[in-house]
C-alpha atoms as an extended CHARMM CRD file, in Angstrom:
* protein
*
        84  EXT
         1         1  MET       CA            -41.2470000000       -0.8640000000      -74.8590000000  PROA      1               0.0000000000
         2         2  ILE       CA            -40.5430000000       -2.8230000000      -77.9210000000  PROA      2               0.0000000000
         3         3  LYS       CA            -40.3640000000       -2.4550000000      -81.6340000000  PROA      3               0.0000000000
         4         4  ALA       CA            -43.1370000000       -3.6780000000      -83.6260000000  PROA      4               0.0000000000
         5         5  THR       CA            -44.8290000000       -3.8990000000      -87.1070000000  PROA      5               0.0000000000
         6         6  VAL       CA            -48.6420000000       -3.1590000000      -87.6640000000  PROA      6               0.0000000000
         7         7  LEU       CA            -50.3050000000       -6.3470000000      -89.2120000000  PROA      7               0.0000000000
         8         8  GLY       CA            -53.6900000000       -4.4990000000      -89.3870000000  PROA      8               0.0000000000
         9         9  PRO       CA            -56.9650000000       -3.5270000000      -87.5870000000  PROA      9               0.0000000000
        10        10  VAL       CA            -58.5780000000       -5.3800000000      -85.0250000000  PROA      10              0.0000000000
        11        11  TRP       CA            -62.5730000000       -4.3910000000      -85.4020000000  PROA      11              0.0000000000
        12        12  ALA       CA            -64.5010000000       -4.1250000000      -82.3760000000  PROA      12              0.0000000000
        13        13  THR       CA            -68.3460000000       -4.0790000000      -82.9210000000  PROA      13              0.0000000000
        14        14  LYS       CA            -68.7150000000       -2.8440000000      -79.1960000000  PROA      14              0.0000000000
        15        15  ARG       CA            -66.7450000000       -1.4550000000      -76.5860000000  PROA      15              0.0000000000
        16        16  ILE       CA            -67.1220000000       -0.1110000000      -73.0320000000  PROA      16              0.0000000000
        17        17  ASP       CA            -67.7380000000        3.6440000000      -73.0460000000  PROA      17              0.0000000000
        18        18  SER       CA            -64.9530000000        4.7400000000      -70.6940000000  PROA      18              0.0000000000
        19        19  PHE       CA            -62.5200000000        2.7550000000      -73.5030000000  PROA      19              0.0000000000
        20        20  PRO       CA            -60.5240000000        5.6040000000      -75.4000000000  PROA      20              0.0000000000
        21        21  GLN       CA            -61.7450000000        6.4740000000      -78.9250000000  PROA      21              0.0000000000
        22        22  GLY       CA            -58.6110000000        5.1380000000      -80.7550000000  PROA      22              0.0000000000
        23        23  ALA       CA            -57.8770000000        2.5430000000      -83.5810000000  PROA      23              0.0000000000
        24        24  LEU       CA            -57.0510000000       -1.1400000000      -82.1470000000  PROA      24              0.0000000000
        25        25  LEU       CA            -54.2920000000       -2.5540000000      -84.2450000000  PROA      25              0.0000000000
        26        26  GLU       CA            -52.7180000000       -5.8830000000      -84.4890000000  PROA      26              0.0000000000
        27        27  VAL       CA            -48.7460000000       -5.7180000000      -83.8080000000  PROA      27              0.0000000000
        28        28  GLN       CA            -46.2320000000       -8.1640000000      -83.9980000000  PROA      28              0.0000000000
        29        29  GLY       CA            -42.8030000000       -7.3950000000      -81.9640000000  PROA      29              0.0000000000
        30        30  ASP       CA            -40.1710000000       -7.3890000000      -84.2720000000  PROA      30              0.0000000000
        31        31  GLU       CA            -37.8440000000       -9.5970000000      -82.2800000000  PROA      31              0.0000000000
        32        32  THR       CA            -39.9960000000      -11.6820000000      -80.0080000000  PROA      32              0.0000000000
        33        33  TYR       CA            -42.8560000000      -12.2320000000      -82.8820000000  PROA      33              0.0000000000
        34        34  GLN       CA            -45.3550000000      -11.9760000000      -80.4680000000  PROA      34              0.0000000000
        35        35  HSD       CA            -48.4260000000      -10.4070000000      -81.3730000000  PROA      35              0.0000000000
        36        36  TYR       CA            -50.3870000000       -7.6510000000      -79.3980000000  PROA      36              0.0000000000
        37        37  VAL       CA            -53.5620000000       -5.5510000000      -79.7370000000  PROA      37              0.0000000000
        38        38  ALA       CA            -52.4150000000       -1.9590000000      -79.1390000000  PROA      38              0.0000000000
        39        39  LEU       CA            -54.5310000000        1.4580000000      -79.4100000000  PROA      39              0.0000000000
        40        40  ASP       CA            -53.1420000000        3.5000000000      -81.6490000000  PROA      40              0.0000000000
        41        41  TYR       CA            -53.8600000000        7.2700000000      -81.8140000000  PROA      41              0.0000000000
        42        42  LEU       CA            -51.4330000000        8.3390000000      -84.3580000000  PROA      42              0.0000000000
        43        43  GLY       CA            -52.7640000000        7.0270000000      -87.4880000000  PROA      43              0.0000000000
        44        44  SER       CA            -50.4120000000        3.7800000000      -87.8910000000  PROA      44              0.0000000000
        45        45  GLY       CA            -51.4130000000        1.5260000000      -90.8550000000  PROA      45              0.0000000000
        46        46  PRO       CA            -50.0870000000       -2.0840000000      -91.9240000000  PROA      46              0.0000000000
        47        47  GLY       CA            -46.4540000000       -2.3390000000      -92.5550000000  PROA      47              0.0000000000
        48        48  ASP       CA            -45.8870000000        0.7270000000      -90.5350000000  PROA      48              0.0000000000
        49        49  HSD       CA            -42.9150000000        0.2480000000      -87.8890000000  PROA      49              0.0000000000
        50        50  VAL       CA            -43.8950000000        1.4420000000      -84.4840000000  PROA      50              0.0000000000
        51        51  LEU       CA            -42.7170000000        1.9790000000      -80.8290000000  PROA      51              0.0000000000
        52        52  VAL       CA            -45.2370000000        0.0050000000      -78.3330000000  PROA      52              0.0000000000
        53        53  ALA       CA            -45.3020000000        0.6810000000      -74.8060000000  PROA      53              0.0000000000
        54        54  LEU       CA            -46.5900000000       -2.3180000000      -72.6750000000  PROA      54              0.0000000000
        55        55  GLY       CA            -47.8310000000       -2.8290000000      -69.0940000000  PROA      55              0.0000000000
        56        56  SER       CA            -48.1160000000       -0.5250000000      -66.5990000000  PROA      56              0.0000000000
        57        57  ALA       CA            -46.5990000000        2.5010000000      -68.4350000000  PROA      57              0.0000000000
        58        58  VAL       CA            -49.7840000000        2.3570000000      -70.3890000000  PROA      58              0.0000000000
        59        59  SER       CA            -51.9940000000        2.4670000000      -67.7090000000  PROA      59              0.0000000000
        60        60  ARG       CA            -50.1880000000        5.6160000000      -66.3330000000  PROA      60              0.0000000000
        61        61  HSD       CA            -50.6250000000        7.5650000000      -69.7670000000  PROA      61              0.0000000000
        62        62  LEU       CA            -54.6970000000        6.3740000000      -70.1750000000  PROA      62              0.0000000000
        63        63  PRO       CA            -57.3860000000        8.4850000000      -68.2610000000  PROA      63              0.0000000000
        64        64  GLY       CA            -59.3410000000        6.5680000000      -65.4180000000  PROA      64              0.0000000000
        65        65  THR       CA            -58.6490000000        2.8740000000      -65.2160000000  PROA      65              0.0000000000
        66        66  THR       CA            -58.7070000000        1.9090000000      -69.1890000000  PROA      66              0.0000000000
        67        67  PRO       CA            -58.1900000000       -1.8630000000      -69.2470000000  PROA      67              0.0000000000
        68        68  ALA       CA            -55.2940000000       -1.4800000000      -72.1870000000  PROA      68              0.0000000000
        69        69  ASP       CA            -51.5020000000       -2.6220000000      -71.8050000000  PROA      69              0.0000000000
        70        70  ALA       CA            -50.3060000000       -1.9780000000      -75.2690000000  PROA      70              0.0000000000
        71        71  LEU       CA            -49.9140000000        1.4660000000      -76.7110000000  PROA      71              0.0000000000
        72        72  ILE       CA            -48.6700000000        2.7450000000      -79.7970000000  PROA      72              0.0000000000
        73        73  ILE       CA            -46.3530000000        5.6900000000      -79.0380000000  PROA      73              0.0000000000
        74        74  GLY       CA            -44.2380000000        6.3890000000      -82.1460000000  PROA      74              0.0000000000
        75        75  VAL       CA            -44.0020000000        5.6130000000      -85.7740000000  PROA      75              0.0000000000
        76        76  LEU       CA            -40.7020000000        4.9930000000      -87.0410000000  PROA      76              0.0000000000
        77        77  ASP       CA            -38.9850000000        6.3390000000      -90.2080000000  PROA      77              0.0000000000
        78        78  PRO       CA            -37.4560000000        4.2990000000      -92.7690000000  PROA      78              0.0000000000
        79        79  PRO       CA            -33.5800000000        4.1150000000      -92.3520000000  PROA      79              0.0000000000
        80        80  ARG       CA            -31.7620000000        6.8000000000      -94.1360000000  PROA      80              0.0000000000
        81        81  THR       CA            -29.0650000000        5.8820000000      -97.0880000000  PROA      81              0.0000000000
        82        82  PRO       CA            -25.8030000000        7.9520000000      -96.2810000000  PROA      82              0.0000000000
        83        83  ASN       CA            -24.9320000000       10.3550000000      -99.2170000000  PROA      83              0.0000000000
        84        84  PRO       CA            -21.4220000000        9.2230000000     -101.0520000000  PROA      84              0.0000000000
């Protein structure tokens, strides 16, 4: 699992029928700066900081044999400022 920032949507005019309905978003790892295309069910948008699951953990969560290896599993809240 990595922390990442959503860069924006990735548009696909066609998908295989078995691919889950959800947004495809380009994300960039906050520490590695690597780019991924992640499936999103949460309604994340550009600039959101998210948690992304990668690899076999994703394939176990999605139905059937979905060919996806990056899934947004949480949207991170901005840090709170302490009360004085």
